[in-house]
C-alpha positions as CSV (number, residue, x, y, z in Angstrom):
1,M,12.0,-11.1,14.3
2,N,12.8,-7.5,14.9
3,K,10.5,-5.4,12.6
4,D,12.3,-2.2,13.5
5,K,15.6,-3.0,11.8
6,D,16.7,-0.4,9.3
7,D,16.2,-2.7,6.3
8,A,12.8,-4.1,7.4
9,Y,9.9,-4.0,5.0
10,H,7.9,-2.2,7.6
11,K,8.3,-1.1,11.3
12,I,5.6,-2.0,13.7
13,S,6.6,0.0,16.7
14,V,6.8,3.5,15.2
15,P,6.6,6.3,17.9
16,P,3.9,8.9,17.2
17,A,5.2,11.9,15.3
18,T,5.7,15.1,17.3
19,Q,3.3,17.9,16.5
20,P,5.2,20.5,14.4
21,T,5.2,24.1,15.6
22,G,3.7,26.9,13.4
23,C,1.4,24.5,11.5
24,P,-2.4,24.4,11.6
25,V,-3.8,21.4,13.6
26,D,-7.0,19.6,12.6
27,S,-8.4,17.3,15.3
28,S,-11.4,16.3,13.2
29,F,-9.9,15.2,9.9
30,T,-10.0,11.5,9.3
31,P,-9.8,9.7,5.9
32,F,-11.7,6.7,7.5
33,D,-15.0,8.5,8.0
34,E,-17.8,6.9,5.9
35,A,-18.8,10.3,4.4
36,Y,-15.2,11.0,3.4
37,L,-14.8,7.5,1.8
38,A,-18.0,7.9,-0.1
39,N,-17.1,11.4,-1.5
40,P,-13.8,13.0,-0.3
41,Y,-13.7,15.8,-2.9
42,P,-15.8,18.5,-1.2
43,Q,-13.7,18.2,2.0
44,L,-10.4,18.1,0.1
45,E,-11.4,21.2,-1.9
46,A,-12.1,23.1,1.3
47,L,-8.8,21.9,2.8
48,M,-6.8,23.0,-0.2
49,S,-8.3,26.4,0.1
50,D,-8.2,26.9,3.9
51,K,-5.4,24.5,5.1
52,P,-3.3,23.3,2.3
53,I,-0.8,21.9,4.8
54,F,-2.0,20.8,8.3
55,Y,-1.2,18.3,11.1
56,A,-3.9,15.6,11.3
57,E,-4.1,14.8,15.0
58,E,-5.7,11.4,14.6
59,L,-3.1,10.2,12.1
60,G,-0.1,11.9,13.7
61,Y,1.1,13.1,10.3
62,L,1.3,16.2,8.2
63,V,-1.3,16.3,5.4
64,V,-0.4,18.1,2.2
65,T,-3.4,18.7,-0.1
66,G,-2.2,21.2,-2.8
67,M,-0.8,19.7,-5.9
68,D,2.1,22.1,-6.1
69,N,3.2,21.3,-2.6
70,V,2.7,17.6,-3.2
71,T,5.0,17.8,-6.2
72,K,7.7,19.7,-4.1
73,V,7.5,17.0,-1.4
74,L,7.8,14.1,-3.9
75,K,10.8,15.7,-5.6
76,N,12.7,16.7,-2.5
77,H,14.3,13.4,-1.5
78,D,16.8,15.0,0.8
79,V,14.2,16.5,3.1
80,F,11.2,14.2,2.7
81,S,12.1,10.5,3.0
82,S,9.9,7.6,1.8
83,E,11.3,5.3,4.5
84,N,8.0,5.1,6.4
85,V,5.6,4.6,3.5
86,Q,5.0,0.9,4.3
87,D,4.8,1.4,8.1
88,P,1.2,0.9,9.5
89,V,-0.5,4.2,10.2
90,F,-2.0,2.9,13.4
91,P,-0.2,0.7,16.0
92,V,-0.1,-3.0,15.4
93,C,-1.9,-5.0,18.1
94,E,-0.1,-7.5,20.3
95,K,-1.5,-10.6,18.6
96,A,-0.5,-9.4,15.1
97,T,2.9,-8.4,16.4
98,A,3.4,-11.9,17.8
99,V,2.4,-13.4,14.4
100,M,4.9,-11.2,12.6
101,S,7.7,-12.1,15.1
102,A,8.1,-15.5,13.5
103,S,11.7,-16.3,12.8
104,D,11.0,-17.2,9.2
105,Y,9.2,-13.9,8.4
106,N,11.8,-11.3,7.6
107,P,10.8,-9.3,4.5
108,K,13.2,-6.5,3.5
109,A,12.4,-3.0,2.4
110,V,11.4,-2.7,-1.2
111,M,11.7,0.1,-3.9
112,S,9.0,2.2,-2.4
113,N,10.7,2.5,1.0
114,C,14.3,1.5,0.9
115,Q,17.0,4.1,1.0
116,Q,20.2,4.6,-1.0
117,P,22.3,2.8,-2.0
118,D,19.9,-0.1,-1.9
119,H,17.2,1.7,-3.8
120,T,19.4,2.1,-6.9
121,R,20.6,-1.5,-6.7
122,I,17.0,-2.9,-6.4
123,R,15.8,-0.6,-9.2
124,K,18.4,-1.9,-11.5
125,H,17.4,-5.5,-11.1
126,S,13.7,-4.6,-11.2
127,R,14.1,-3.0,-14.6
128,N,15.4,-6.4,-15.9
129,G,12.3,-8.1,-14.6
130,F,9.9,-5.6,-16.2
131,N,11.8,-5.0,-19.5
132,A,10.0,-4.8,-22.8
133,R,10.9,-8.3,-23.9
134,R,9.2,-9.9,-20.9
135,M,6.2,-7.6,-21.3
136,N,5.9,-8.6,-25.0
137,L,6.0,-12.2,-24.1
138,L,3.2,-11.7,-21.6
139,E,1.1,-9.6,-23.9
140,P,-1.1,-12.5,-25.2
141,Y,-1.7,-13.7,-21.6
142,I,-2.5,-10.1,-20.4
143,R,-5.0,-9.6,-23.3
144,E,-6.6,-13.0,-22.8
145,T,-6.9,-12.5,-19.0
146,T,-8.3,-8.9,-19.5
147,T,-10.9,-10.2,-21.9
148,D,-11.9,-13.0,-19.6
149,L,-12.3,-10.7,-16.6
150,I,-14.4,-8.2,-18.5
151,S,-16.5,-11.0,-19.9
152,Q,-17.1,-12.2,-16.3
153,M,-18.1,-8.6,-15.3
154,I,-20.6,-8.4,-18.2
155,A,-22.0,-11.8,-17.4
156,G,-22.5,-10.8,-13.8
157,G,-25.2,-8.4,-14.5
158,Q,-25.8,-4.7,-15.0
159,H,-23.5,-3.4,-12.2
160,S,-19.9,-4.4,-11.5
161,E,-17.3,-3.2,-9.1
162,V,-14.2,-2.5,-11.3
163,V,-11.6,-2.7,-8.6
164,S,-12.4,-6.1,-7.2
165,S,-13.4,-7.5,-10.6
166,L,-10.6,-6.2,-12.8
167,A,-8.2,-3.7,-11.3
168,H,-7.1,-6.0,-8.4
169,A,-7.2,-9.3,-10.2
170,L,-5.4,-8.4,-13.4
171,P,-2.1,-6.9,-12.1
172,G,-2.1,-9.7,-9.4
173,R,-2.2,-12.4,-12.0
174,V,0.4,-10.8,-14.2
175,I,2.8,-10.3,-11.3
176,F,2.3,-14.0,-10.3
177,R,3.3,-15.0,-13.8
178,L,6.3,-12.8,-13.7
179,I,7.4,-14.4,-10.4
180,G,6.7,-17.9,-11.7
181,F,3.7,-19.0,-9.7
182,P,1.4,-21.5,-11.4
183,E,-2.1,-20.3,-12.3
184,V,-3.6,-23.0,-10.1
185,D,-2.3,-21.0,-7.1
186,D,-3.9,-17.6,-8.1
187,D,-6.9,-17.8,-5.8
188,Q,-4.8,-18.8,-2.8
189,L,-2.2,-16.1,-3.5
190,I,-4.9,-13.4,-3.9
191,F,-6.5,-14.4,-0.7
192,W,-3.2,-14.2,1.2
193,T,-2.3,-10.8,-0.3
194,S,-5.8,-9.2,0.0
195,N,-6.4,-6.4,2.6
196,R,-2.7,-5.4,2.8
197,L,-3.8,-1.9,2.1
198,I,-6.1,-2.0,5.2
199,F,-3.2,-3.3,7.3
200,T,-0.8,-0.6,6.3
201,W,-2.9,2.5,5.6
202,G,-6.3,1.6,7.0
203,K,-7.8,1.2,10.5
204,P,-8.5,-2.5,10.9
205,T,-9.8,-4.1,14.1
206,D,-7.4,-6.2,16.1
207,E,-9.0,-9.4,14.8
208,A,-8.7,-8.3,11.2
209,Q,-5.2,-7.1,11.7
210,T,-4.1,-10.4,13.1
211,Q,-5.8,-12.3,10.3
212,I,-4.0,-10.2,7.7
213,A,-0.7,-10.7,9.5
214,E,-1.2,-14.5,9.4
215,N,-2.0,-14.3,5.6
216,M,1.1,-12.2,5.0
217,L,3.2,-14.7,6.9
218,K,1.9,-17.6,4.7
219,Y,2.5,-15.6,1.5
220,W,6.1,-14.7,2.4
C-alpha cells in the first residue's frame, strides 16, 4: 500500500526537514544518548536557558524546550500541524517498508494526527466509546486488574519496574476490553503492539524495525 496517502496512519518516506534560517543549530543534541535517557533534566535545563528553541541536526526537527513556547505551539493549530506526529523520526528500512506495503495493511490517521474535518468526526465517535457509562461498567474490572498487577509487583521482590509491570499492561488490557478482545488474547496482543514507540519515535536497528513492522501487520 502507499503509506504516503494523505489519510495514512503514518508516512514512511518523509523528506528531511529544511534547516530554518535564523535559528540556532545543535549538531550534538540527541535524545537517544544513554546519558540523556538516564537523566535528561540537566541537559534540558541548560537548553531552556541557552537555546529554548533550536534545530536538532540529527533529528531534522525544531526542538522547543520552554513551557511557554510549548504551550503556544500546542494551541496554535493553524501554524503548527499535528499531521506528522505518527511518522517515524528516522527513515524506515527497505525490509520494513516491504512488510508494510502489504495490500491488507492500510491503517488510517487517528485523532492524534488526522486533520479537519476528520478529526472532529472521529472525536465525536470516540467520545461515545469512552463515555462515563462505559467507564463505570468497566470500573470493577479496572480495580481488579490494578490490584492483581500491583500484587504481582509486590510478589516479585523489592524492586519493580512500574512501566512494564503496571503502566503498560493496565491501559492495554482496558482498551482491549473496550474493543471487545477476549482476555485470553491479551498476551498476544501486547506482544504485537509492544515497541511501537521505538518504531515511531526511537532509533531501532533495521532488524528490530522489520520485526515491529511484522507485529503491527499481524495486529491490524
